[in-house]
FIKOLZA-1660 file (N, C-alpha, C; in steps of 0.1 Angstrom, whole numbers, plus 5000, padded with zeros to 4 digits):
% residues 128
   i   px   py   pz ch aa at
   1 5468 9885 6454  A  X  N
   1 5480 9887 6460  A  X CA
   1 5489 9896 6452  A  X  C
   2 5496 9905 6458  A  X  N
   2 5504 9914 6450  A  X CA
   2 5516 9906 6444  A  X  C
   3 5522 9911 6434  A  X  N
   3 5533 9904 6427  A  X CA
   3 5545 9911 6430  A  X  C
   4 5556 9904 6433  A  X  N
   4 5569 9909 6434  A  X CA
   4 5578 9904 6422  A  X  C
   5 5588 9911 6419  A  X  N
   5 5597 9907 6408  A  X CA
   5 5602 9893 6411  A  X  C
   6 5604 9885 6401  A  X  N
   6 5609 9871 6403  A  X CA
   6 5623 9871 6410  A  X  C
   7 5624 9862 6419  A  X  N
   7 5636 9861 6427  A  X CA
   7 5640 9872 6436  A  X  C
   8 5630 9881 6438  A  X  N
   8 5633 9892 6447  A  X CA
   8 5632 9888 6462  A  X  C
   9 5639 9896 6470  A  X  N
   9 5639 9892 6485  A  X CA
   9 5625 9891 6490  A  X  C
  10 5617 9900 6486  A  X  N
  10 5603 9900 6492  A  X CA
  10 5595 9888 6487  A  X  C
  11 5597 9884 6474  A  X  N
  11 5590 9872 6470  A  X CA
  11 5594 9859 6478  A  X  C
  12 5607 9859 6481  A  X  N
  12 5612 9848 6489  A  X CA
  12 5607 9849 6503  A  X  C
  13 5608 9861 6509  A  X  N
  13 5604 9862 6523  A  X CA
  13 5589 9860 6525  A  X  C
  14 5581 9862 6515  A  X  N
  14 5567 9860 6516  A  X CA
  14 5564 9845 6518  A  X  C
  15 5571 9836 6512  A  X  N
  15 5570 9822 6513  A  X CA
  15 5573 9818 6528  A  X  C
  16 5584 9824 6533  A  X  N
  16 5587 9821 6547  A  X CA
  16 5575 9826 6556  A  X  C
  17 5570 9838 6554  A  X  N
  17 5559 9843 6561  A  X CA
  17 5547 9834 6561  A  X  C
  18 5544 9829 6549  A  X  N
  18 5533 9820 6548  A  X CA
  18 5534 9807 6556  A  X  C
  19 5547 9803 6558  A  X  N
  19 5549 9791 6567  A  X CA
  19 5547 9795 6581  A  X  C
  20 5551 9807 6585  A  X  N
  20 5550 9812 6598  A  X CA
  20 5535 9814 6603  A  X  C
  21 5527 9819 6594  A  X  N
  21 5513 9822 6598  A  X CA
  21 5504 9810 6596  A  X  C
  22 5509 9799 6591  A  X  N
  22 5500 9788 6588  A  X CA
  22 5493 9782 6601  A  X  C
  23 5499 9784 6612  A  X  N
  23 5493 9779 6625  A  X CA
  23 5485 9790 6631  A  X  C
  24 5483 9801 6625  A  X  N
  24 5474 9812 6630  A  X CA
  24 5481 9823 6638  A  X  C
  25 5495 9821 6640  A  X  N
  25 5502 9832 6647  A  X CA
  25 5517 9830 6644  A  X  C
  26 5524 9841 6646  A  X  N
  26 5538 9841 6645  A  X CA
  26 5544 9842 6659  A  X  C
  27 5552 9832 6663  A  X  N
  27 5557 9832 6677  A  X CA
  27 5571 9839 6677  A  X  C
  28 5574 9844 6689  A  X  N
  28 5587 9850 6691  A  X CA
  28 5598 9840 6689  A  X  C
  29 5596 9828 6692  A  X  N
  29 5607 9817 6690  A  X CA
  29 5610 9816 6675  A  X  C
  30 5599 9817 6667  A  X  N
  30 5601 9816 6652  A  X CA
  30 5610 9828 6647  A  X  C
  31 5606 9840 6651  A  X  N
  31 5614 9852 6647  A  X CA
  31 5628 9851 6651  A  X  C
  32 5630 9847 6664  A  X  N
  32 5644 9845 6669  A  X CA
  32 5652 9835 6661  A  X  C
  33 5645 9824 6657  A  X  N
  33 5652 9814 6649  A  X CA
  33 5656 9819 6636  A  X  C
  34 5647 9827 6630  A  X  N
  34 5650 9833 6617  A  X CA
  34 5662 9842 6618  A  X  C
  35 5662 9850 6628  A  X  N
  35 5674 9859 6630  A  X CA
  35 5687 9851 6633  A  X  C
  36 5686 9840 6640  A  X  N
  36 5698 9832 6643  A  X CA
  36 5703 9826 6630  A  X  C
  37 5694 9823 6620  A  X  N
  37 5697 9816 6608  A  X CA
  37 5702 9826 6597  A  X  C
  38 5702 9839 6601  A  X  N
  38 5706 9849 6591  A  X CA
  38 5696 9853 6580  A  X  C
  39 5683 9853 6584  A  X  N
  39 5673 9855 6575  A  X CA
  39 5674 9867 6566  A  X  C
  40 5678 9878 6571  A  X  N
  40 5679 9891 6563  A  X CA
  40 5690 9890 6553  A  X  C
  41 5702 9885 6557  A  X  N
  41 5713 9884 6548  A  X CA
  41 5711 9873 6538  A  X  C
  42 5705 9862 6542  A  X  N
  42 5703 9851 6532  A  X CA
  42 5693 9855 6521  A  X  C
  43 5683 9863 6524  A  X  N
  43 5673 9867 6514  A  X CA
  43 5676 9880 6508  A  X  C
  44 5686 9888 6513  A  X  N
  44 5689 9901 6508  A  X CA
  44 5679 9912 6513  A  X  C
  45 5674 9910 6525  A  X  N
  45 5665 9920 6530  A  X CA
  45 5672 9929 6540  A  X  C
  46 5667 9941 6543  A  X  N
  46 5672 9950 6553  A  X CA
  46 5667 9946 6566  A  X  C
  47 5674 9948 6577  A  X  N
  47 5670 9945 6590  A  X CA
  47 5656 9951 6593  A  X  C
  48 5647 9943 6598  A  X  N
  48 5633 9948 6601  A  X CA
  48 5624 9947 6589  A  X  C
  49 5629 9944 6578  A  X  N
  49 5620 9943 6566  A  X CA
  49 5610 9932 6567  A  X  C
  50 5613 9922 6575  A  X  N
  50 5603 9910 6577  A  X CA
  50 5590 9916 6582  A  X  C
  51 5589 9925 6591  A  X  N
  51 5577 9931 6596  A  X CA
  51 5568 9937 6585  A  X  C
  52 5575 9944 6575  A  X  N
  52 5568 9949 6564  A  X CA
  52 5562 9938 6555  A  X  C
  53 5569 9927 6553  A  X  N
  53 5564 9916 6545  A  X CA
  53 5553 9910 6552  A  X  C
  54 5554 9908 6565  A  X  N
  54 5543 9902 6572  A  X CA
  54 5530 9910 6571  A  X  C
  55 5531 9923 6572  A  X  N
  55 5520 9933 6571  A  X CA
  55 5514 9931 6556  A  X  C
  56 5522 9931 6546  A  X  N
  56 5518 9930 6532  A  X CA
  56 5510 9917 6530  A  X  C
  57 5516 9906 6535  A  X  N
  57 5510 9893 6533  A  X CA
  57 5496 9893 6540  A  X  C
  58 5495 9898 6552  A  X  N
  58 5483 9898 6559  A  X CA
  58 5472 9907 6552  A  X  C
  59 5477 9919 6547  A  X  N
  59 5468 9927 6540  A  X CA
  59 5462 9920 6527  A  X  C
  60 5471 9914 6520  A  X  N
  60 5467 9906 6508  A  X CA
  60 5457 9895 6511  A  X  C
  61 5460 9888 6522  A  X  N
  61 5451 9877 6526  A  X CA
  61 5438 9881 6530  A  X  C
  62 5437 9892 6538  A  X  N
  62 5424 9897 6543  A  X CA
  62 5416 9904 6532  A  X  C
  63 5422 9909 6521  A  X  N
  63 5415 9915 6510  A  X CA
  63 5409 9905 6501  A  X  C
  64 5415 9893 6500  A  X  N
  64 5411 9883 6491  A  X CA
  64 5405 9871 6498  A  X  C
  65 5400 9862 6489  A  X  N
  65 5394 9850 6495  A  X CA
  65 5403 9838 6493  A  X  C
  66 5416 9840 6495  A  X  N
  66 5426 9830 6494  A  X CA
  66 5428 9821 6506  A  X  C
  67 5421 9824 6517  A  X  N
  67 5424 9816 6529  A  X CA
  67 5411 9814 6537  A  X  C
  68 5412 9805 6546  A  X  N
  68 5401 9802 6556  A  X CA
  68 5407 9804 6570  A  X  C
  69 5402 9813 6577  A  X  N
  69 5406 9816 6591  A  X CA
  69 5397 9808 6600  A  X  C
  70 5403 9800 6609  A  X  N
  70 5396 9794 6620  A  X CA
  70 5407 9795 6631  A  X  C
  71 5411 9783 6636  A  X  N
  71 5422 9783 6645  A  X CA
  71 5436 9783 6638  A  X  C
  72 5435 9783 6625  A  X  N
  72 5447 9783 6617  A  X CA
  72 5445 9791 6604  A  X  C
  73 5455 9793 6597  A  X  N
  73 5454 9801 6584  A  X CA
  73 5457 9791 6573  A  X  C
  74 5447 9787 6566  A  X  N
  74 5448 9777 6555  A  X CA
  74 5448 9785 6542  A  X  C
  75 5459 9786 6536  A  X  N
  75 5460 9793 6523  A  X CA
  75 5458 9783 6512  A  X  C
  76 5450 9788 6502  A  X  N
  76 5447 9779 6490  A  X CA
  76 5461 9774 6484  A  X  C
  77 5462 9761 6482  A  X  N
  77 5475 9756 6477  A  X CA
  77 5478 9761 6463  A  X  C
  78 5468 9765 6455  A  X  N
  78 5471 9770 6442  A  X CA
  78 5478 9784 6443  A  X  C
  79 5474 9791 6453  A  X  N
  79 5480 9804 6455  A  X CA
  79 5494 9803 6459  A  X  C
  80 5497 9793 6469  A  X  N
  80 5510 9790 6473  A  X CA
  80 5519 9786 6462  A  X  C
  81 5514 9778 6453  A  X  N
  81 5521 9774 6441  A  X CA
  81 5525 9786 6432  A  X  C
  82 5516 9795 6430  A  X  N
  82 5519 9807 6422  A  X CA
  82 5529 9815 6429  A  X  C
  83 5529 9816 6442  A  X  N
  83 5539 9824 6449  A  X CA
  83 5552 9817 6448  A  X  C
  84 5552 9804 6449  A  X  N
  84 5565 9797 6448  A  X CA
  84 5571 9799 6435  A  X  C
  85 5564 9800 6424  A  X  N
  85 5569 9802 6411  A  X CA
  85 5576 9815 6409  A  X  C
  86 5574 9825 6418  A  X  N
  86 5581 9837 6417  A  X CA
  86 5595 9836 6422  A  X  C
  87 5599 9825 6427  A  X  N
  87 5613 9822 6432  A  X CA
  87 5618 9810 6423  A  X  C
  88 5627 9813 6415  A  X  N
  88 5633 9803 6406  A  X CA
  88 5648 9800 6409  A  X  C
  89 5654 9809 6415  A  X  N
  89 5669 9807 6418  A  X CA
  89 5670 9796 6428  A  X  C
  90 5678 9785 6424  A  X  N
  90 5680 9773 6433  A  X CA
  90 5686 9777 6446  A  X  C
  91 5695 9785 6447  A  X  N
  91 5701 9789 6460  A  X CA
  91 5691 9795 6469  A  X  C
  92 5684 9805 6463  A  X  N
  92 5673 9811 6471  A  X CA
  92 5663 9801 6476  A  X  C
  93 5659 9792 6467  A  X  N
  93 5649 9782 6471  A  X CA
  93 5654 9774 6483  A  X  C
  94 5666 9769 6483  A  X  N
  94 5672 9762 6493  A  X CA
  94 5672 9770 6506  A  X  C
  95 5675 9783 6505  A  X  N
  95 5675 9792 6517  A  X CA
  95 5661 9793 6523  A  X  C
  96 5652 9795 6514  A  X  N
  96 5638 9797 6518  A  X CA
  96 5633 9784 6526  A  X  C
  97 5635 9772 6520  A  X  N
  97 5631 9760 6526  A  X CA
  97 5638 9758 6540  A  X  C
  98 5651 9761 6540  A  X  N
  98 5658 9759 6553  A  X CA
  98 5652 9769 6564  A  X  C
  99 5650 9781 6560  A  X  N
  99 5644 9791 6569  A  X CA
  99 5630 9787 6573  A  X  C
 100 5622 9783 6564  A  X  N
 100 5608 9778 6568  A  X CA
 100 5609 9766 6577  A  X  C
 101 5616 9756 6574  A  X  N
 101 5617 9744 6582  A  X CA
 101 5623 9747 6596  A  X  C
 102 5633 9755 6597  A  X  N
 102 5639 9759 6610  A  X CA
 102 5629 9767 6618  A  X  C
 103 5623 9777 6612  A  X  N
 103 5614 9786 6620  A  X CA
 103 5602 9779 6625  A  X  C
 104 5595 9770 6617  A  X  N
 104 5583 9765 6622  A  X CA
 104 5585 9754 6633  A  X  C
 105 5596 9749 6634  A  X  N
 105 5599 9739 6645  A  X CA
 105 5605 9746 6658  A  X  C
 106 5607 9759 6656  A  X  N
 106 5614 9766 6667  A  X CA
 106 5606 9766 6680  A  X  C
 107 5593 9765 6679  A  X  N
 107 5584 9764 6691  A  X CA
 107 5582 9750 6696  A  X  C
 108 5590 9741 6689  A  X  N
 108 5589 9726 6694  A  X CA
 108 5578 9718 6687  A  X  C
 109 5571 9724 6678  A  X  N
 109 5560 9717 6671  A  X CA
 109 5559 9721 6656  A  X  C
 110 5557 9712 6647  A  X  N
 110 5554 9716 6633  A  X CA
 110 5539 9711 6631  A  X  C
 111 5530 9721 6630  A  X  N
 111 5517 9717 6628  A  X CA
 111 5514 9712 6614  A  X  C
 112 5502 9706 6612  A  X  N
 112 5498 9701 6599  A  X CA
 112 5498 9712 6589  A  X  C
 113 5493 9723 6593  A  X  N
 113 5491 9734 6583  A  X CA
 113 5505 9740 6580  A  X  C
 114 5514 9741 6589  A  X  N
 114 5528 9745 6586  A  X CA
 114 5535 9735 6576  A  X  C
 115 5533 9722 6579  A  X  N
 115 5539 9712 6570  A  X CA
 115 5532 9713 6557  A  X  C
 116 5519 9715 6556  A  X  N
 116 5513 9716 6543  A  X CA
 116 5518 9727 6534  A  X  C
 117 5521 9739 6540  A  X  N
 117 5527 9750 6533  A  X CA
 117 5540 9746 6527  A  X  C
 118 5549 9740 6536  A  X  N
 118 5562 9736 6531  A  X CA
 118 5561 9725 6520  A  X  C
 119 5553 9716 6522  A  X  N
 119 5551 9705 6512  A  X CA
 119 5546 9710 6499  A  X  C
 120 5537 9720 6499  A  X  N
 120 5532 9726 6487  A  X CA
 120 5543 9733 6480  A  X  C
 121 5551 9741 6487  A  X  N
 121 5562 9748 6481  A  X CA
 121 5572 9738 6475  A  X  C
 122 5575 9728 6482  A  X  N
 122 5585 9718 6477  A  X CA
 122 5580 9711 6464  A  X  C
 123 5567 9708 6464  A  X  N
 123 5561 9702 6452  A  X CA
 123 5562 9712 6440  A  X  C
 124 5559 9724 6443  A  X  N
 124 5559 9734 6432  A  X CA
 124 5573 9735 6427  A  X  C
 125 5583 9734 6436  A  X  N
 125 5597 9735 6431  A  X CA
 125 5603 9722 6427  A  X  C
 126 5595 9711 6428  A  X  N
 126 5600 9697 6426  A  X CA
 126 5612 9694 6434  A  X  C
 127 5611 9697 6447  A  X  N
 127 5622 9694 6457  A  X CA
 127 5616 9684 6467  A  X  C
 128 5624 9675 6471  A  X  N
 128 5619 9666 6481  A  X CA
 128 5627 9666 6494  A  X  C
% end
């Protein structure tokens, strides 16, 4: 996985993207929920930058053996922990978790894989 500077907007956005792709796809309801929650402003991104982060995450995941694709995208928990450690700012961490949790339930369901991503990040940050 590529590395972003610690506490950078893209490091934070990548964690949100990981939660979005955990069920194998990103739904329009999830994107709309992120926009309603002020995704770009909260993380310090430019409008539309989410699409670039999604592309970068997918490129990284397909180049490496960090995941298993079947009907879902299961990313290695150790990789998720490493990515989580790139965000140390407490305010940004709270924003990331709020955005992840809000977006993954926007379609009415939180899958086991989406919950696993969020739980892994919370454990890495020692947040409950």
